[in-house]
N, C-alpha and C positions, 0 to 999 in steps of 0.2 A: 722695175718699178714704175716707169713711165706707161708700160703696157697696161698695167694693173690700174693706175688711175684713169687712163683713158677708157679703158673697158667700164670702171665704175661711173665715169662721166656720161657714157653712152648709155648705160642701164637707166641711169637717175632721169636722163633726158627722155628716155623711151617711157619710163614710169611716169613722168611730170605729164607728158603728153596724154597718156591714157587716163590720168586723174582729171585733166582738163576736158578729156572727151565724156568721161563718164559723169563729170559734173555739169557739163553742157546737156548729156543727155536727160540727166535728171531735171534740170531747169526746163528744158524743151518739153518734158512728160508733164511737169507742174503747170505750166503754161498752157498746154492743150487741155489740161483737166479743168483748170480755170475758166478757158473759153468756153468749153462744153457746158459746165456748170451755169455761165453767164446765158449763155443761149438757152438753157432749159428753163432758167428763171425768167426770161423774157417771154418765152412761149407760154409758160405759166401765166405771166399776167395778161397776155393777150387772151388767153382762153377765160380768165376770170371777166374780162372786161366784156367779151363776147356773151358770156353768161349773164351777166348783171343786165348788159341791155335786153337781152331776150327774156328774162324772167321778171323783171323789176316792173312793176304796174303802179302809179301814182294815182291816187283818188283822194277826195276830201270828205271827212266824215265829221260828225258832233260826237264830242266825248263828254262822259260822264263819269263817277267812280262810285265803286260799291264795296261793302264789307259782308263778312259772313252773317253779320247779326241781322242782315235782311231775309227774312223767309224762313229760317229754320231755328229751332231750340238750341242752345249749347249744349244740351244733353242729349240731343239726337245722335246717332250713329253716323249719320250723313253730314253732320255739321261741317262746314268746309270743303265738301265733296262737290266737285263740278259736274256739269251735264255730261262730259268727258269720261267722267269716272276718276279724275286726279283730283288730287288735294289743291286748294286754292294756294297760290304762292305769290307774295308782293314782288314786284319787279318782274313778274312773267305772264301771270293769267290774265286774260282779258276775255270780255263776253262779246258776241257778236252775233247778228242775223247769219246762220250758217247757209242761206242762200246766197249771201254776199260774199262772206268770208267763212269757208268751211272749216269745221273742227281740225285742228293741227296746222293752220296757216300760221305762218311766221310774218311778222311785219314788223316794220319800222315807223313809229310814231314820232312825227317831229315835236320836239319839247318833252317828250316822254320816253323814248327809247325803243329798244327791241322787245316786242312781247309775243305770245303764242295763243292763239285762239283755243281757249279750252272750256268755256262755259257758253251759255246762252241764257236769254231771258225773256219773260212775257212782253216786256217794254221796249225789248232792242229788236226794231225792226228797219229794216233798209240801212242806210249809211250812218249807224249809231254803231258806237264802242262803248262798252261798259269797262274801265281799267279797275282792276281789284287792288284794294289798298287795305291795311291792316285795320285801322281804326275809322270811326266814324266822323272824327275830328279831320283826319287826313281827306275823308271823302268831300266834307263841307269845304276845306280848304281848296280841293282840287276844282269844286265848281262844275259848271258847264262850259265846255270850250266849242266853239263852232268853226266850221270851215277849216280844220286841220288836216295838213297832207300827211296821208299814210301811204307808204311803199310795202308792196308785197315781195317778201324775199323769198318765200318758198310756199307754194299753194298745198294746202291740206288735203284731206279726204275728199272724195265725191266732188272735186274740183270740176266746174262745168264752164268756167270761162278763163280765157288767156288773153 
């Protein structure tokens, strides 16, 4: 009986050691995975910072606002269609001089937010931006804003400057 108990104790101690080593191995594996994920996340942040420094360009512009009611009849099939062919969208569409900010360029306008160049206008020359809004009341409230910082996030078509 003593030998049986001794054999059981020996088996339990070996089994317990194996359990500990399996648990330790799992813990080491999880720690390694976490460290690898952390390194990847840090590298991604570094790449994003490098990318931002390479592509962001800050310039100052004069801003005004416009609506669909300027230039086309509500009954026109092109009512609300921009020069790029897209429909105007509040919170997204801006009109620029495409020689300065080409069609499709994504910008961040201080005090306004992220916008996309989708339109151009006859009076929009040089460093001017027309921000699309839904109503004439909003356009009047927007007014004329001078010397506003604009950052280029992504250049659009026919980009000729960097």
